[in-house]
FIRODO-154151 format. One record per residue (C-alpha): x, y negated, z. Coordinates in steps of 0.05 Angstrom, whole numbers, plus 5000, padded with zeros to 4 digits. Each point is the difference from the previous one (the first is absolute). Last residue first. Example, Ala and Ser with C-alpha at 12.3 -4.5 7.8 and 13.67 -1.06 7.14 Angstrom:
REM residues 2
527350215143
497350695013
END
This chain:
REM residues 371
822768418343
493450305022
495049485023
496349895065
494849525030
498049865072
492949755005
496549575051
492650005019
496249495041
493249955033
498950725021
494350045051
500550205073
493650205035
503250295062
499550704971
503349714937
506449875039
500250715027
498650294930
505649584970
504850255053
498350724983
499949904925
507049734994
500050094924
498349274986
506149815041
497949485052
501849264999
498349565059
493650205038
497349295009
495449935059
494649465003
496449665058
505849845046
497049685062
506150105043
496450465049
496950354940
506750144969
502950255066
494350505009
500650224928
507450135010
499050415063
494550424969
503950114936
506250235039
496050505041
496550234936
506750134967
502050415061
493850434994
502850714999
500650114925
506649654983
504250305057
504750454960
502049434953
501249475052
495349424987
501949384960
498349274989
502349394962
497449334977
492749885017
497849284987
494749735048
495749444973
496349425035
506349585006
500149395046
505650235047
504350284944
498749384958
502649565055
506450405007
501249974925
498749254996
504949885057
505250444966
499949544941
502449395039
507449934985
500550544981
496350654987
499549894925
495350444961
495949414974
498549835073
492749894983
500050644959
503550395056
494949745050
494150214957
503150694991
500950135074
495250595007
499750265072
504950575008
500050764998
504350575023
497750715015
503450545041
500450745013
504450535035
504849575040
503050455054
498249835072
500450745020
492450025011
499149744929
500649284977
495349584958
501949324973
495749404982
502549354969
494749474991
500949645067
507449944984
498549474947
505150084944
503849424969
506550075040
499750764995
500550034923
507149894977
503550155066
496250665004
501950194929
507349845016
499950445062
496850584962
504949894943
505850105047
496850645027
499350254928
493049954973
497350564955
498349804928
492750024980
498749954925
493550405001
497850185070
500750755011
506149945047
496549455039
499250405064
507150125026
502949334978
494049635029
501050375066
507149735000
497149314986
495850055063
505550315043
505049484974
495649395016
496850265065
505149745051
499649304969
492449915002
499349735070
504449414982
494849784949
494749895053
492750235009
500650744985
495850635000
502050735014
494750534989
501250645040
499650734981
499850465061
495050524978
493849635026
502149404957
499950464939
492550125009
497649315020
501349694932
494950474968
494449765045
501349254992
501150084926
493350344993
496749435037
502549514948
504149425030
495549405000
499649414954
502750444944
505349614961
497749924928
505050404960
504149794939
503950524963
506350014956
501450524948
506550274971
500650304931
505450474973
504450124939
495649684948
503049884931
505649564971
500949934925
501949264999
492849814980
497850305067
504949535034
497149404964
492750145016
501550135073
504049365007
494449624965
495550125060
504349555043
503850275060
498949955075
504150545032
499350225072
504649895060
495549475032
492849934980
497549734933
493349664987
494850344954
498049794930
505150464967
496950605035
501850554952
506450164961
505349685045
506950214979
503250515046
504049955065
501849485053
505650275043
499150495058
499150564949
507450004987
505649624965
495049664954
494650274953
496849654941
501450494973
502850634971
505750134951
501850714977
506050414981
505349615038
507350114979
502949325020
499649764928
492650175000
498949575062
503449394970
496650114933
493150025032
501849415045
501749564940
494150264961
495349775056
502849304999
500149954924
492950264993
497049545053
503549404968
497350194931
493050145026
499249325033
494449895050
504849715051
504850485032
501450345067
503050685015
501550155073
501150734981
503150494951
501950705020
504750554976
498350735004
504250645000
496250415051
501950575047
495649715055
505349905054
505349844948
495749494964
497949675065
507249915024
502349784931
495049444995
501449724931
497249294999
498849484946
497549305017
496349534953
499349254987
496649534952
499549294971
506549655019
500449414952
505349864947
495450124941
498550695029
503850305059
498650685031
503050175067
503150665023
501250385064
503750674999
500350555051
503350665015
497350275066
503150325061
503349405033
495049504969
494850295047
503949715059
497349304986
504649495034
506450014959
496350194936
495849365007
493350054963
496050185063
503549495044
498449414954
493050294989
498649995075
501749265007
495849894939
493750295031
496650194935
494749544972
493250304989
496349994933
492549945003
499549294974
504750104940
501549304975
507349995024
500850754987
505749954950
503449445039
499150355067
502850644968
506749674981
502349865072
503850645014
503150084930
502049274996
503450065068
503550634976
502649624939
502849455045
503250505046
503550344942
499950674964
492950064974
500350334931
497749534945
495150194946
499649484944
493849884958
500249584937
END
């Protein structure tokens, strides 16, 4: 007998947060979350996204054991901006059990339908900053931060529930060029002659004045990114608190114009997956040491975010950023670059990655179903 229990207590939330490590205990490519981050993320008092979303968290119990979880979200801000009436499911975890999967998904379907939603999509969180999609290709490849690592049976089970493809995302690996391509050198010189300046960093405290300008540029330029929800100023500050402590300032590049306005940026970080696995997602008492060591020993650069002001996209600013990032990657001995997830329809970005020899090694799918 399967029982679906809505999460309404601290003890249930703890079960919800830690369940995945039980389900993935023999899954070598799965990556622990940072649990200190999860505790903030799922706390309505600390995560501002709860202020404009309806949410529900649920656990599945079978024979007295917790065997699955799911979250339902209705992002009213996104729905209003995009004139949609969609609910979302996300953070779904189960063993290979069709009945448990069905009961969890049906719970969120009914919840969303009762709130007037016409369609359910997922896996998709509050916004595109959260892990998205079930993995459909690349099951034998290791996971990087803020991406999903799901079993192949999840795809089979959701298709059996009547869900179909909404959108795919791809992830590239690129062998870091040992030298910055000559073409990049030439193209990068053009905007510099017109007063555009690359800003580089060595310390976290240098980043503070750029947090809101960078995320404000993200708001302006990510309007065509599926699922993107603009940051409020409070959310900008929260986002910075969440990620800045684990970022390496050397892999954050910003471009300003002659008026010192931020017009482009890119953020990356050395891969810390090995450290997170050794720490089992726990920063304390000694987990942070493993993470810092893995950052220093890593041979892979993970790209996270980037943007160029809309009316300046064809003047070489992206090449300026790429040149600076490649230089830093080579100085650190980073041999591989991970693109993070890219919408399959983002042909311009995909073409730029492929010019550097990037090859797709993972694919994720967001599914949809009319209610």
